[in-house]
C-alpha positions in Angstrom: 0.1 0.2 -0.1 1.3 3.3 -0.7 1.4 6.3 1.9 -0.7 8.0 0.2 -3.5 5.7 0.3 -2.5 4.7 3.8 -3.4 8.6 4.4 -6.7 8.5 2.7 -8.2 5.8 4.6 -10.3 7.3 6.3 -11.6 8.9 3.6 -13.0 6.1 1.5 -17.1 5.4 2.2 -17.7 3.2 5.1 -19.4 0.1 2.2 -15.9 -0.7 0.7 -13.5 -2.6 2.6 -10.3 -1.1 0.0 -9.2 1.0 -2.2 -6.0 1.3 -4.3 -4.1 2.1 -7.3 -3.2 -0.5 -9.1 -2.3 1.7 -12.1 -1.6 5.7 -12.2 -0.1 7.5 -15.2 -0.9 11.0 -15.8 -0.1 10.4 -19.5 1.7 12.1 -22.5 0.2 15.3 -22.5 1.7 18.4 -20.6 -0.8 21.0 -19.0 -0.7 24.4 -20.6 -0.2 27.6 -18.6 -2.2 29.8 -20.1 -2.1 33.1 -18.3 0.5 35.0 -15.7 -0.9 37.2 -13.4 1.9 39.1 -10.9 0.3 41.2 -7.8 2.6 42.9 -5.6 1.5 43.1 -1.8 3.7 46.3 -0.2 7.3 45.2 -0.9 6.7 42.0 1.5 7.1 40.0 -1.8 5.2 39.0 -4.7 2.5 37.1 -5.5 2.5 34.7 -8.9 -0.9 33.5 -10.1 -1.1 30.9 -12.9 -3.7 29.6 -15.1 -3.7 26.5 -16.6 -5.3 24.3 -19.0 -4.8 20.1 -19.4 -6.7 17.7 -21.2 -4.1 14.8 -20.5 -4.4 10.8 -21.2 -3.7 9.6 -18.3 -4.1 5.8 -17.4 -5.9 5.7 -13.9 -7.5 2.1 -12.1 -8.4 2.3 -8.9 -9.0 -1.8 -7.5 -12.0 -1.4 -5.0 -13.3 -4.1 -2.6 -16.5 -3.9 -1.1 -17.4 -5.2 2.5 -19.5 -7.6 1.4 -16.3 -9.4 -0.4 -16.9 -7.9 -4.1 -14.3 -6.8 -6.2 -13.9 -5.1 -9.0 -11.5 -2.5 -11.1 -12.3 1.0 -12.1 -10.4 3.3 -14.7 -10.3 6.7 -15.2 -9.7 8.1 -18.7 -9.6 10.9 -20.5 -9.5 14.1 -18.2 -9.9 17.4 -18.2 -9.6 20.7 -15.8 -9.2 24.5 -16.2 -7.2 25.9 -12.9 -6.5 29.0 -11.7 -3.7 28.9 -9.5 -2.8 31.7 -7.1 
């Protein structure tokens, strides 16, 4: 079990006995930064904001096992998001 999986153990729904990654790749598409803003905050420093778009081709497979003993994989593909980080 990965360290992150141990930390997220308390976040899984009660009906699940285990939730783990059998595959986690973010693919070959890099995120695109589409905007940058800089805000000066009175001489104390500079805050930088980044606008980012990502339409990736990840391959993420979750192995899920229920408390009833039923196990199945869930695959996540073709994720896209736009975010402002700042």
